[in-house]
C-alpha positions as CSV (number, residue, x, y, z in Angstrom):
1,M,-17.3,7.0,5.6
2,K,-16.8,3.8,7.9
3,I,-13.4,2.2,8.3
4,I,-12.9,-1.2,9.7
5,V,-9.6,-1.4,11.9
6,D,-7.8,-4.4,12.7
7,A,-7.0,-3.6,16.4
8,M,-5.0,-6.5,17.1
9,G,-2.8,-6.6,13.8
10,G,1.0,-5.4,14.1
11,D,4.2,-5.1,16.6
12,N,2.2,-2.2,18.5
13,A,-1.4,-3.7,18.9
14,P,-3.5,-2.8,20.1
15,L,-2.3,0.6,22.0
16,E,-0.8,2.3,18.9
17,I,-3.6,0.8,16.4
18,V,-6.3,2.1,18.7
19,R,-4.5,5.5,19.2
20,G,-4.3,6.0,15.5
21,A,-7.7,4.9,14.8
22,L,-9.1,7.4,17.4
23,D,-6.9,10.3,16.0
24,A,-8.5,9.5,12.6
25,N,-11.9,9.7,14.2
26,R,-11.3,12.8,16.1
27,N,-9.2,14.8,13.5
28,H,-11.1,13.8,10.2
29,G,-14.6,12.8,11.3
30,V,-14.0,9.1,10.1
31,E,-16.3,6.6,11.6
32,I,-14.3,3.5,12.8
33,I,-15.1,0.0,13.8
34,L,-12.3,-1.5,16.0
35,V,-12.0,-5.2,15.6
36,G,-10.5,-7.3,18.4
37,R,-10.7,-8.6,21.9
38,T,-13.1,-6.4,23.4
39,A,-11.5,-6.0,26.9
40,E,-8.0,-5.5,25.4
41,V,-9.4,-2.9,23.0
42,L,-11.1,-1.0,25.8
43,K,-8.1,-0.8,28.0
44,A,-6.1,0.7,25.2
45,V,-9.1,3.2,24.6
46,E,-8.6,4.2,28.3
47,A,-4.8,4.3,27.7
48,C,-5.5,6.9,25.2
49,G,-7.4,9.3,27.8
50,Q,-11.0,8.2,26.8
51,K,-13.3,7.0,29.5
52,S,-15.6,5.6,26.9
53,L,-15.8,5.2,23.2
54,P,-16.1,8.4,21.3
55,A,-19.0,9.1,19.0
56,G,-18.5,7.2,15.7
57,V,-16.3,4.6,17.2
58,E,-17.5,1.0,17.9
59,I,-16.1,-2.2,18.7
60,K,-16.7,-5.7,17.2
61,D,-15.3,-8.5,19.5
62,A,-12.9,-11.1,17.9
63,K,-11.3,-13.5,20.1
64,E,-8.4,-14.7,18.1
65,V,-5.2,-13.1,16.9
66,V,-3.3,-14.0,13.6
67,E,0.4,-14.6,15.0
68,I,3.5,-14.1,13.0
69,A,4.1,-17.8,13.4
70,D,1.0,-18.8,11.7
71,D,0.8,-20.0,8.1
72,P,-0.1,-17.1,6.3
73,A,-2.1,-18.9,3.5
74,M,-4.4,-20.7,6.0
75,A,-4.3,-18.4,9.1
76,F,-7.6,-16.7,8.2
77,K,-9.3,-20.1,8.0
78,Q,-7.7,-21.8,10.8
79,K,-8.7,-18.9,13.0
80,P,-12.3,-17.8,12.0
81,D,-12.6,-15.6,14.9
82,S,-9.4,-13.7,14.5
83,S,-9.4,-9.9,14.1
84,L,-8.3,-10.1,10.6
85,T,-11.0,-12.7,9.6
86,V,-13.7,-11.0,11.1
87,G,-12.7,-7.6,9.8
88,L,-12.5,-8.9,6.3
89,N,-16.1,-10.3,6.5
90,L,-17.4,-7.4,7.8
91,L,-16.0,-5.6,4.9
92,K,-17.3,-8.3,2.5
93,D,-20.7,-7.8,4.1
94,G,-20.8,-4.0,3.4
95,A,-20.5,-3.1,7.5
96,G,-17.7,-0.8,6.4
97,D,-16.3,0.9,3.6
98,A,-12.8,-0.2,3.7
99,F,-10.5,-2.4,6.0
100,V,-7.0,-1.5,7.4
101,S,-4.6,-4.0,9.1
102,A,-1.0,-3.7,10.3
103,G,-0.9,-7.7,10.7
104,S,0.6,-10.3,8.7
105,T,0.9,-9.4,4.9
106,G,0.5,-13.0,3.7
107,A,-2.7,-13.8,5.7
108,L,-4.3,-10.5,4.8
109,L,-3.4,-10.9,0.9
110,S,-5.0,-14.6,1.2
111,G,-7.8,-13.5,3.3
112,A,-8.7,-10.4,1.0
113,T,-8.3,-12.6,-2.1
114,L,-10.3,-15.4,-0.6
115,V,-13.1,-13.7,1.5
116,V,-13.7,-10.4,-0.2
117,K,-12.4,-11.8,-3.5
118,R,-10.6,-10.0,-6.7
119,I,-12.4,-7.9,-9.2
120,R,-13.6,-10.2,-12.0
121,G,-11.1,-10.6,-14.4
122,I,-8.2,-9.5,-12.5
123,R,-5.6,-12.4,-12.6
124,R,-3.8,-11.4,-9.2
125,A,-4.0,-8.5,-6.8
126,A,-0.9,-6.4,-6.6
127,M,0.4,-4.0,-3.7
128,G,0.9,-0.5,-5.0
129,P,2.5,1.7,-2.3
130,Q,3.2,5.5,-2.9
131,I,7.1,5.7,-2.9
132,P,8.9,9.0,-2.7
133,T,10.9,10.4,-6.0
134,A,12.3,13.7,-7.0
135,G,9.0,14.6,-8.6
136,G,6.9,13.9,-5.6
137,R,5.5,10.3,-5.3
138,A,5.1,7.3,-7.8
139,V,2.8,4.2,-7.5
140,L,5.2,1.0,-7.5
141,C,3.0,-1.8,-8.5
142,D,3.7,-4.7,-7.5
143,C,6.0,-4.6,-4.4
144,G,5.7,-7.9,-3.0
145,A,2.4,-9.8,-3.6
146,N,3.5,-11.7,-6.6
147,A,7.1,-12.9,-6.8
148,E,6.5,-14.7,-10.1
149,C,4.4,-12.9,-12.9
150,T,3.1,-13.3,-16.4
151,P,3.2,-10.7,-19.0
152,E,-0.7,-10.3,-18.5
153,Y,-0.3,-9.8,-14.8
154,L,2.1,-6.9,-15.3
155,L,-0.1,-5.3,-18.0
156,Q,-2.9,-5.5,-15.3
157,F,-0.5,-3.8,-12.7
158,A,0.1,-1.0,-15.2
159,Y,-3.6,-0.5,-15.5
160,L,-4.2,-0.9,-11.7
161,G,-1.3,1.9,-11.1
162,S,-2.5,4.3,-13.6
163,Y,-6.0,4.4,-12.6
164,Y,-4.8,4.5,-8.7
165,A,-2.5,7.2,-9.7
166,Q,-5.1,9.2,-11.6
167,R,-8.0,8.7,-9.0
168,V,-6.4,8.6,-5.7
169,M,-3.3,10.9,-6.3
170,G,-4.8,13.3,-8.7
171,I,-2.3,12.8,-11.6
172,E,-4.4,13.6,-14.6
173,K,-2.2,11.5,-17.1
174,P,0.1,9.2,-15.4
175,R,3.2,8.1,-16.9
176,V,3.7,4.4,-17.0
177,G,7.2,3.1,-17.0
178,L,8.3,-0.5,-16.9
179,L,11.2,-1.1,-14.4
180,N,14.2,-2.7,-16.3
181,I,17.8,-3.0,-16.7
182,G,18.0,-0.5,-19.6
183,A,15.7,2.0,-21.3
184,E,16.1,0.5,-25.0
185,E,13.2,-1.6,-26.2
186,E,15.3,-4.9,-26.3
187,K,16.8,-4.7,-22.9
188,G,15.6,-7.3,-20.2
189,D,14.8,-10.8,-20.1
190,T,11.5,-12.5,-21.8
191,L,9.1,-11.4,-19.1
192,R,10.0,-7.7,-19.8
193,H,10.3,-8.3,-23.6
194,E,6.4,-9.7,-23.7
195,T,5.4,-7.1,-21.1
196,Y,6.5,-3.9,-23.2
197,A,4.9,-5.2,-26.4
198,L,1.7,-5.3,-24.5
199,L,2.2,-2.1,-22.8
200,K,3.3,-0.5,-26.1
201,E,-0.1,-1.7,-27.7
202,A,-2.0,-0.3,-24.6
203,G,-0.3,3.0,-25.0
204,E,-0.8,3.3,-28.7
205,A,-4.4,2.7,-28.0
206,G,-4.6,5.6,-25.6
207,R,-5.5,3.6,-22.8
208,I,-2.5,4.3,-20.7
209,H,0.4,6.8,-21.1
210,F,3.1,4.4,-21.6
211,I,6.5,5.9,-21.8
212,G,8.8,2.7,-22.1
213,N,11.3,1.0,-20.0
214,V,12.8,3.0,-17.0
215,E,15.7,2.2,-14.8
216,A,15.5,2.2,-10.9
217,N,17.9,5.4,-10.8
218,E,15.7,7.5,-13.4
219,A,12.5,6.0,-11.7
220,M,13.8,7.7,-8.4
221,M,14.3,11.1,-10.4
222,G,10.5,11.1,-10.8
223,T,10.5,9.9,-14.7
224,A,7.4,7.9,-14.1
225,D,4.3,8.2,-12.0
226,V,3.6,4.5,-12.2
227,I,6.6,2.0,-12.0
228,V,5.5,-1.5,-13.2
229,T,7.2,-4.8,-12.0
230,D,6.9,-8.1,-10.7
231,G,6.6,-8.4,-6.9
232,F,10.1,-9.8,-6.3
233,T,12.0,-6.9,-8.0
234,G,9.6,-4.4,-6.6
235,N,10.2,-5.6,-3.2
236,V,13.9,-5.6,-3.4
237,M,13.8,-1.8,-4.9
238,L,11.3,-0.7,-2.1
239,K,13.5,-2.4,0.8
240,T,16.8,-0.8,-0.7
241,M,14.9,2.5,-0.9
242,E,14.0,2.3,2.7
243,G,17.6,1.2,3.5
244,V,19.3,4.0,1.8
245,G,16.9,6.7,3.3
246,K,17.8,5.2,6.8
247,F,21.5,5.2,5.8
248,L,21.4,8.7,4.3
249,L,19.8,10.2,7.5
250,K,22.1,8.3,10.0
251,S,25.1,9.7,7.8
252,L,23.7,13.3,8.1
253,K,23.2,13.0,11.6
254,E,26.6,11.8,12.2
255,M,28.0,14.7,10.1
256,F,26.2,17.2,11.7
257,L,27.2,16.1,15.4
258,S,30.8,15.8,14.4
259,S,32.1,19.2,15.3
260,T,31.0,22.5,17.0
261,K,30.8,24.0,13.3
262,T,28.5,21.2,11.9
263,K,26.2,21.4,14.9
264,L,25.7,25.1,14.3
265,A,25.0,24.3,10.8
266,A,22.6,21.9,11.8
267,G,20.6,24.4,13.6
268,L,20.2,26.4,10.5
269,V,18.9,23.5,8.5
270,K,16.9,21.9,11.2
271,G,13.7,22.5,9.3
272,D,14.7,21.4,6.1
273,L,16.1,18.2,7.4
274,G,12.7,17.6,9.1
275,Q,11.0,18.0,5.8
276,M,13.5,15.3,4.3
277,K,13.0,12.9,7.2
278,K,9.3,13.3,6.7
279,L,9.5,12.6,3.0
280,L,11.4,9.3,3.7
281,D,9.1,8.2,6.6
282,P,6.9,5.5,5.7
283,S,4.3,6.4,8.5
284,E,3.6,9.8,6.5
285,V,2.0,7.6,3.8
286,G,0.4,4.9,6.3
287,G,-0.7,2.1,4.1
288,T,-0.4,0.1,1.0
289,P,-3.6,-0.8,-1.0
290,F,-4.1,-4.3,-2.4
291,L,-4.9,-2.9,-5.9
292,G,-7.6,-5.4,-7.6
293,I,-9.7,-6.7,-4.9
294,Q,-13.3,-5.9,-4.9
295,K,-13.3,-3.7,-2.0
296,P,-10.5,-1.3,-0.3
297,V,-8.1,-3.4,1.7
298,I,-5.0,-1.5,3.2
299,K,-1.8,-3.0,4.4
300,A,-0.1,-0.8,7.4
301,H,3.3,-1.5,8.1
302,G,3.9,-4.2,10.7
303,G,5.7,-1.7,13.1
304,S,3.3,1.1,12.7
305,N,2.7,3.9,15.1
306,A,-0.5,5.7,15.8
307,R,0.6,8.4,13.2
308,A,1.0,5.8,10.4
309,I,-2.3,4.1,11.5
310,E,-3.9,7.4,11.3
311,N,-2.7,7.9,7.7
312,A,-3.4,4.5,6.7
313,V,-7.3,5.3,7.7
314,L,-7.1,8.2,5.5
315,R,-5.6,6.5,2.5
316,A,-8.3,3.9,3.2
317,K,-11.0,6.7,3.2
318,E,-9.3,8.3,-0.1
319,Y,-9.3,4.9,-1.8
320,A,-13.0,4.3,-0.9
321,E,-14.2,7.4,-2.1
322,S,-12.1,7.6,-5.5
323,G,-13.8,5.6,-7.9
324,F,-11.0,3.4,-8.6
325,I,-12.7,0.3,-8.4
326,A,-15.4,1.3,-10.7
327,D,-12.9,2.3,-13.3
328,I,-11.5,-1.0,-13.2
329,Q,-14.7,-2.9,-13.5
330,A,-15.5,-0.9,-16.6
331,N,-12.4,-1.3,-18.2
332,I,-11.6,-5.0,-17.4
333,E,-11.9,-6.1,-20.9
334,H,-8.8,-4.0,-22.2
335,M,-6.7,-5.6,-19.2
336,R,-6.8,-9.1,-20.6
337,V,-4.6,-10.8,-22.7
338,Q,-6.3,-12.8,-25.6
339,P,-5.1,-16.5,-26.1
340,G,-2.0,-16.7,-28.3
341,M,-1.0,-13.0,-27.4
342,E,1.7,-14.3,-24.9
343,K,4.5,-16.5,-26.1
344,N,5.0,-19.8,-24.2
């Protein structure tokens, strides 16, 4: 398995990106193509304690870098020799099995859509992160790629999330829930009403395991394995979760350091607190797939450290080996809405 890594994308590039990619190569035997300015990448390799490139690691030179100020929709075109553009073209041409980048989300999505391209029949690619719940993890689809959606988009997100949960996460019969402001069928706006009808039909046909509407608090308790929503709402939910997690950990730390008694208690539960912190740490998942693209593209967090990049490479490997894309291609006819089925 060979993973292409954008060595210049992200706040901590290239050092942490290179370190994480080298760790994935050493610890998991993944072959790596590092894409970026060769001199800077080699300097980062040296800083990681390597005098030369390890076996299974190579560099593909790219002289430009997509910066945060660049227009996301045009960056990959305006900078054809950027690490992002070169990496996506390598993926398209079959030089690697998946692409990982911690660079601009907008530029990566635009590039993936126009260079690698969507699976035929998929209307929009969606971001499907694995989020922590009381039941383990769930796929949140979409979490920010599509702020405005149609019922057909959400229908496709349900299928994308369901197949991903099944193939990559190993959930035999993923429970699909529509994120809404109430559990009752009549709750929500027009988008949710029309989407509910489409998901109910797909569930009755046995193509997905649709469990109805789910509220955000119930979703966090693990009632669904796939949470379907538009990108605007999904992003608000995701960022709220991240903020609550940071607030909770900060509050616990302040509580345990408030007195001698609580400091002693902290020593007794230190291991349990570490597990909790790990559960809430995005770097433990590593990256978010763009579901619906013809080949695996993984977006790592912009502030990714080496641990996050190593895990993002592993997510890319799992995704590439899963058979998910073949499942979508084989079932695309069920994921389309026939003319007249959606209300104007």
